[in-house]
N, C-alpha and C positions, 0 to 999 in steps of 0.2 A: 732375709738380710743379704744372702749371697746374690739373689736376683737384683737387689737394689744396688749393690756395689757394681755388678756387671753393667747395669744400665747407666750408672754414673761414669764409668770409664768410657763407655760408648759415647756418651754425650760429650765428654771431654775430647774424644778423638774427632768427633763431628765438628766441634768448635774449632779445632786446629785446622781442619780442612777448609772450613768456611772462611776463616781469617786469612788463610794462606793462598787460596785459589786466585784471586784477582790479578796480583802483579806478575808479569812475566819475568821481571828482573828484580824480585823482592830482596835478593841478597844485597842490592846496592842501596844503602840508607839514603845517600845524598842524591836527590833527584835534581836539584839546581843549586847553584852556588854563585857567590860574587866575591870580588877582592876590592879592597880600597886602600890607598896610600893617603895618609893624612899628614898635612904639614901645617905648622902654626908659625906665624911671623907677625909681631906687633899685635894689632887687634883683628887679624884676618886668619881664618882657618880654611884651607884649601882641602877639599875632600874629593880625591881623584877616584872615582868609581868605575871599576871595570866590569862590565856585564857580558859574560860569554853567551853564545848563541842559545843554550838551553834557558837562560834567565831572560833574554830578550824575547824568546818565544812566548813567555808568560805575559809580556807586555803588549804582544802583537804589534800594532803599528804606533802604539802611544809614544814610543821613544822619539818619534819624529813629529810630535805635536809641537805647537807654538811653545816658545820658551816660558811664557807666562803660566801656561797649563802644566808644563813639566815642573816648574818651580812650585806650583801649588801641590802637585802630587808628592814631591820629595819633602815638602814641609811636614806633610802628614806622616811621612815614613821615618824621617831622620830628625833627631833633636840634638843640638850641640849646646853645651854649657861650660862656662868657666867662672870660678869664684861664685857659684850659686846663682849666676846670672845667665839668661838665655842669649844665644848668639843667632839671630834670625838669618835665614837663607836669603841672600840679596841678589845673586847672580848665578848664572849657569851657562856653561860652554859645552855644547854637544858636538864632539868630534866626529869625522866620518868613520865608517867601519874600517877596522884593520883587516889585513889579509886573512887572519884567522877567523874573522866573522865577529870578534869582540868589538864593543863600543866603549869608549872611555868618556865619561861625562865629568866635568870639573864643576863641583858644587862649591860655591864660595860664601862662606858665613862671616858675617861681620859682628864683633863683639863690642860691648860698652866700653871696655879698656883692653889693655894688653893682656894676652892669653898667658896664664901661669899654669894652672891645672886644666884638665880637660876631661869632660864626661860626655859620652855619646850614647844615646839611647836609640836603637834602630829596630824597627819591625819591618824592614824592607822585604817585600814580596811575600811575607808570611801569610798575608791574607789570600794569596794565590797558590802558594805551596808551603804548607806547614813545616816541611823538612828543609826548607831553604836554609843554607848555611853561609854565613858571612865570614871572611877572613880579613881582619883589619890590622894594618900596620902603621904605627906612628913613626915618622922619619924626620930628620932635621931638614930645613927648607933648602939647604944647599946640596943635599945629597939623598935623593929618594930611595937609593938602594940600601942606605944604611938603616938598621933596626934599632929604635929606641924602646919600643913596646909593641907587643903583639897580643891579639885576642881572637877567640872563635866565638861568634855569636850564633845562637840558635833560638828556637821558640822558648826554651827553658831559661836561657840567659841572653838578654837583649841589651846588656850594658857594658860599655868599655870605659875604663877609668885610667888616666895616667896622672900621677900626683904632680909631676913636673915635666912640662913639654920639652924642656931643654935636655933633660937626661933620661926621661921615660921612667926611671925607677922600675924597669921590668922586673917582675917577680917570676922566677923559674917555677916556684910552687903553684902560683896561679895558672901559668900555662899548662903544667903537668895535670892539674885538676881539670882544666878545660878539655884537654885531649882524653883523659880518662872517661869524662862524662860522655864525650862524643863516641868513644869506642863502645861504651855500654849501650848507648841508644842505637848505634849501628847493629850491634848483635841482636838486641831485642826486637828490632824490626826486620831482621833478616830471616824471613819465615822459612825459606828453604834450608837454611843452615840449622835452624832450631829443630825442624822436622827430621833432618839428617841425623842429628844427634839423638833425638828421641828414638829413632828407628835403630840406631846402633845399640843403644842400651836395652831396649825392650825385649830383645832376643837372646841376651847373655847374662850371666851371673854377675853379682856385685863386683867380684875380684876381676873378672874379665872385662867389666865396664871400666874400672880403674886403669886397666892396661891400655884399653882402646882410646880412652879420653886423653891419657897422658901422651901416647904416640901421636894422636891427632894434634894435640896442642903444640908439641915439638915441631911437627911438620909444617903447620901453617904459620908458626912463628918464624921458621926458617925461610919459607918463600916470601913472607911479608918483608922480611929485611932484605933479602936478595933482589926482590923486585923493586922495592923502593930505592935501593941504591943503584938500580939500572943494570945489575948483573944478569937478570933474566927479564923477559917481557913477553906477554901474550895478549892480544886484543880481547876485549870483553866479549866480542862475537864468538870467540873459541872458548874462553873461560866459562861463560854462563851456561852454555849447553852441556859442558863437561861437568859442572856442579849438578845439574839435573841428573845426569848419568850416574853420578855417585849415589844420589838418593834412590834411583831405580835398583841399582845393584844390591844395596844393602837391604832393601824391601824384599827383593826376590829371594835372597839367601834366607831371610827369616821365614819365608813361606815354604821354601823347598827342603830346608834342612831342619832336622829336629834338635840336633846338638851342634851349635855354632862354636867352633874353636879358632883360637889364633886370629881373631878379628882385628887385633891390634896391628897386624901386618898390613891388611887392607886399609885400615883408618889412617895409617901413616901416609900411604900414597895418595889417599883421598884428601888428607889434610894439605898436601902440597898444592892441590888444585884449589881448595877453599882459601888458602893463603893468598893466592893471586886474586881472588875475588874481593878479599878484604882491602888489599892494597890499592884496588881501583879507586876507592873512595879517598884513601889517604892521599894519593898522588894529585888529587885535584886542589890540594891546599898550597897557598903560598907560604913556605916555610924557610926561614933563614937558615943558612948552613950552620951557624953556631948553635942553633937549637934543634937541628935535625934529629940527633939521637934521642934527646929528651922527648921530642914529639912522638917519635916512632915507638919508643918503649912505652910511653904513657897511653897511647892509643891502643897498643897491644894489651896492656894491663886492664884497660877498660873492657876489651873484648873477652878476656879471661874471666873478669868479674861477672859480666853478664852470662857467660857460658856456665860458670860455676853455679850461679843462681838457678838457672834452668836445670842443670843436671841434678843439683842437690834435691830439688822438688821432685824431680821425675824418679831418681834412684830410690828415695825413700818411699814414694808411692808404689813403685813397682816391686820393692822388696816386700812390702805388705801384701800386694796382689798376688805374688807368686804362690801363696799359701792355698789358694782356691783353685778348684778344678776348671773354672771358666777361663783361667788366665791363658792357656794355650789357644783358645778360640779368640780371645781378645788380641793376642799377639799377631795371629794370622790376619784377623780382620783389620787391625791397625795398620799393619805392614802392607796389606793389599791396597787400602785407601791411600797410603802415602806413595806407593809405587805408581798407582793410577795418576796421582797429582804430579808425580815426576815425569810421566810421559806427557802430560798436558804442558808442564813447563818446557820440556824439551822441544815439543812442537812449536811453541810460541816463540822460543829463543832462536830456533833455526830459521823460522819465517822472518824474524826481526833482523837477523844477521845481514 
């Protein structure tokens, strides 16, 4: 029985290494994103799509195709409806690139009658990047900067709905739920962050784990807020290698020291670094100032829920495993594997910087 459990834990460790190894910047959930400002007037819906360079790279040269070919492409990607009737895409204006490298494409949809409510279903670029994230904003036709309704679309939620295009009837609860889900997804696909947390708790007791996780949470919440508000800023070329270093340091400590104490002090400082990594994804979003606090808090709640799920499973399993003699060998073996992976990430990220 003991041998069976030992092999089981070893297999789980190998699984984490295999799923975590490929991406050099696995901490960053959002690989590509797009923004859209939507305005409805009469029977016309203008869908101003902003594609940053990362999203344009997915399309290669397709964005410069003939207008008719682009219309066919976007018809398959975006569907607009009002009063349960479809509004076909009838025209497209492709503007020259901006200085930032972004391209703005005006997609014009014609509806059977005046637009009242609005439902948009979009799978834009998801066939090329399943993590593509879209940020949609409904605005009045006379002021594109005003926000009537906002939504975050991902592979798990491809629908945008506004009950009234004149008022938007924007629901703060809907927005909060969308950003909570985005935070959970971001955490669960941040393999370096997950392995860091597992390496933190594998080498210490249950009480010490609570202290370490609490200090880590407080620290990364603090830097997320400060970085998003612009009080501090570090480029991802610096943050991502530092995150890899935090993984390496914790792994080495597990191997070199039999009794690890006061880890919560180190995890606080490491949490400051990881918080900067989290905010890199959040700052990509077009967020109205009136909803900034709600979006930031909701995104952080999502991260904490995902983190809690991972740690709950890990702490329970480790509490059971500590009863057996092979646990010390598992701790060192797991930590050695994570440490080696941290060095791989560090090399990849330094070369990519």
